[in-house]
C-alpha positions in Angstrom: 16.5 17.7 54.3 17.2 16.2 57.5 20.1 17.7 59.4 23.4 16.1 59.9 25.1 16.6 62.9 28.9 17.7 62.5 30.0 15.2 65.3 28.2 12.2 63.5 30.6 12.7 60.6 33.7 12.2 62.9 34.8 8.7 63.2 35.1 7.2 66.5 38.9 6.7 67.5 39.0 2.8 67.7 38.1 2.9 64.0 41.1 5.6 63.4 43.6 3.1 65.5 42.0 0.0 63.5 42.9 2.1 60.2 46.0 2.9 61.4 46.8 -0.5 62.7 45.8 -2.2 59.6 47.9 0.6 57.1 51.1 -0.9 59.3 50.0 -4.3 58.7 50.3 -3.7 55.4 53.2 -1.7 54.8 55.2 -4.3 57.3 54.3 -7.5 54.9 55.1 -4.9 51.6 58.5 -4.7 53.4 59.0 -8.3 54.4 57.9 -9.7 51.1 60.0 -11.8 48.5 60.1 -10.8 45.3 58.5 -13.8 43.9 55.4 -12.8 46.4 55.6 -9.3 45.3 55.7 -10.4 41.4 52.8 -13.2 42.4 50.7 -10.4 44.6 50.9 -8.1 40.6 49.8 -10.7 38.4 47.1 -11.7 40.7 45.6 -8.0 41.2 45.6 -7.6 37.2 43.7 -10.6 37.0 41.1 -9.9 38.9 39.8 -6.4 37.3 36.3 -7.2 35.7 38.4 -5.5 32.5 40.1 -9.1 32.3 37.4 -11.4 32.9 34.9 -9.2 30.5 37.9 -9.5 27.8 38.8 -13.2 28.5 34.9 -13.9 28.1 34.9 -12.2 24.8 38.0 -13.7 23.7 36.9 -17.5 24.8 33.2 -16.9 23.2 34.7 -15.2 19.5 37.2 -18.1 19.6 33.9 -20.5 20.1 31.8 -18.6 17.4 35.0 -18.9 14.6 35.2 -23.2 15.3 31.4 -22.9 14.9 31.8 -21.1 11.5 35.0 -23.2 10.5 33.3 -26.5 11.2 30.0 -25.4 9.3 31.9 -24.4 6.6 33.7 -27.9 6.7 37.6 -26.2 7.0 37.9 -28.1 10.4 40.8 -30.6 10.1 39.3 -33.9 9.6 40.8 -37.2 11.4 42.9 -39.0 9.8 41.7 -42.3 11.3 38.2 -43.5 10.9 36.2 -43.6 13.8 35.1 -46.7 14.8 31.8 -47.4 16.5 
């Protein structure tokens, strides 16, 4: 197993400065954001999770399967007007 140099695990100074700068920009944005922007940010952060996407996919596929069963078994609503060709 190759030995790692202790100094190689320390990030360069410019990297730390960049991280602090980006963190400062995020903090400034959060401090100046309106209530509407915070609500939209929270909603989008919830909707972008893989669990939400998977749950929505399961829901839509289940809905389609149930509609398919309803169609096959004749429990779908029939159109009131005759279809014209």
